[in-house]
Kinemage of the C-alpha trace (Angstrom):
@kinemage 1
@onewidth
@group {chain A} dominant
@subgroup {mainchain}
@vectorlist {calphas} color= white
{ca met a 1} P 0.000 0.000 0.000
{ca glu a 2} L 1.331 3.401 -0.962
{ca ile a 3} L 0.919 6.379 1.366
{ca arg a 4} L 0.066 9.503 -0.586
{ca asp a 5} L -0.455 13.018 0.710
{ca glu a 6} L -2.393 14.290 -2.301
{ca gln a 7} L -6.093 13.478 -2.220
{ca pro a 8} L -8.709 13.577 -4.982
{ca arg a 9} L -10.815 16.744 -5.167
{ca gln a 10} L -14.035 14.900 -5.976
{ca his a 11} L -15.470 11.412 -5.778
{ca glu a 12} L -17.982 9.928 -8.164
{ca ile a 13} L -20.189 7.304 -6.566
{ca gly a 14} L -22.941 6.010 -8.754
{ca asn a 15} L -24.536 8.961 -10.530
{ca arg a 16} L -23.523 11.470 -7.830
{ca thr a 17} L -20.376 13.574 -7.581
{ca tyr a 18} L -19.114 14.602 -4.147
{ca val a 19} L -16.721 17.542 -3.876
{ca val a 20} L -14.105 17.323 -1.138
{ca ala a 21} L -13.653 20.512 0.892
{ca asp a 22} L -10.197 22.070 0.875
{ca val a 23} L -9.685 21.725 4.652
{ca glu a 24} L -6.539 20.519 6.383
{ca pro a 25} L -7.029 17.515 8.681
{ca leu a 26} L -6.655 18.164 12.395
{ca asp a 27} L -4.331 15.286 13.231
{ca val a 28} L -2.873 13.371 10.302
{ca asp a 29} L -0.696 10.937 12.235
{ca gly a 30} L -2.957 10.323 15.252
{ca val a 31} L -0.265 10.913 17.883
{ca arg a 32} L -2.161 13.628 19.749
{ca thr a 33} L -5.394 11.629 19.661
{ca val a 34} L -3.716 8.527 21.097
{ca glu a 35} L -1.897 10.600 23.738
{ca ile a 36} L -5.206 12.002 24.952
{ca gly a 37} L -6.765 8.535 25.000
{ca val a 38} L -3.856 7.092 26.985
{ca gly a 39} L -4.099 9.970 29.438
{ca leu a 40} L -7.818 9.400 29.933
{ca trp a 41} L -7.290 5.693 30.641
{ca leu a 42} L -4.639 6.587 33.223
{ca val a 43} L -6.911 9.177 34.866
{ca ala a 44} L -9.734 6.622 35.022
{ca phe a 45} L -7.400 4.044 36.616
{ca val a 46} L -6.165 6.488 39.253
{ca ala a 47} L -9.715 7.716 39.917
{ca leu a 48} L -10.910 4.147 40.560
{ca leu a 49} L -8.022 3.158 42.854
{ca pro a 50} L -9.615 4.628 46.037
{ca phe a 51} L -12.705 2.505 45.355
{ca tyr a 52} L -10.792 -0.793 45.104
{ca gly a 53} L -12.672 -2.370 48.018
{ca asn a 54} L -16.082 -1.241 46.797
{ca leu a 55} L -15.359 -2.489 43.291
{ca glu a 56} L -14.235 -5.847 44.653
{ca glu a 57} L -17.383 -6.235 46.777
{ca ala a 58} L -19.642 -5.356 43.847
{ca gly a 59} L -17.850 -7.740 41.493
{ca arg a 60} L -16.676 -4.873 39.293
{ca leu a 61} L -12.963 -5.055 39.897
{ca trp a 62} L -12.589 -5.659 36.178
{ca trp a 63} L -13.249 -1.928 35.651
{ca leu a 64} L -9.882 -1.181 37.245
{ca trp a 65} L -8.038 -3.757 35.153
{ca thr a 66} L -9.783 -2.589 31.991
{ca cys a 67} L -8.409 0.910 32.602
{ca leu a 68} L -4.940 -0.502 33.132
{ca ala a 69} L -5.170 -2.606 29.958
{ca gly a 70} L -6.414 0.422 27.998
{ca phe a 71} L -3.453 2.428 29.267
{ca gly a 72} L -0.955 -0.307 28.363
{ca leu a 73} L -2.383 -0.960 24.919
{ca gly a 74} L -2.569 2.781 24.344
{ca leu a 75} L 1.158 3.065 25.011
{ca leu a 76} L 1.773 0.418 22.338
{ca gly a 77} L -0.466 2.333 19.940
{ca leu a 78} L 1.325 5.562 20.762
{ca glu a 79} L 4.671 4.043 19.863
{ca tyr a 80} L 3.181 2.746 16.612
{ca cys a 81} L 1.855 6.214 15.715
{ca arg a 82} L 5.165 7.874 16.565
{ca arg a 83} L 7.074 5.427 14.362
{ca arg a 84} L 4.607 6.064 11.565
{ca arg a 85} L 5.111 9.833 11.944
{ca arg a 86} L 8.898 9.440 11.769
{ca ala a 87} L 8.645 7.192 8.695
{ca arg a 88} L 6.452 9.724 6.902
{ca gly a 89} L 8.848 12.509 7.874
{ca arg a 90} L 11.807 10.668 6.331
{ca arg a 91} L 10.003 10.351 2.998
């Protein structure tokens, strides 16, 4: 698959033509988006820590571990996005 920066100005689907607006994307490489997501998972984990006992009694301790897994997987995704940004920058 080839990564191209130029995009078509219009798309023809069936008998309709759609014109693409000349607007720059907010976050091309996704790094900022993933950073915010990772931060939110960490905040959720820390916010749930004081309620460890209550979560355990209610059988919802998995909420805590889901936040931790989201944080960990987000870090992997962040590294992937950063590598992708560097690779595009070298081209």
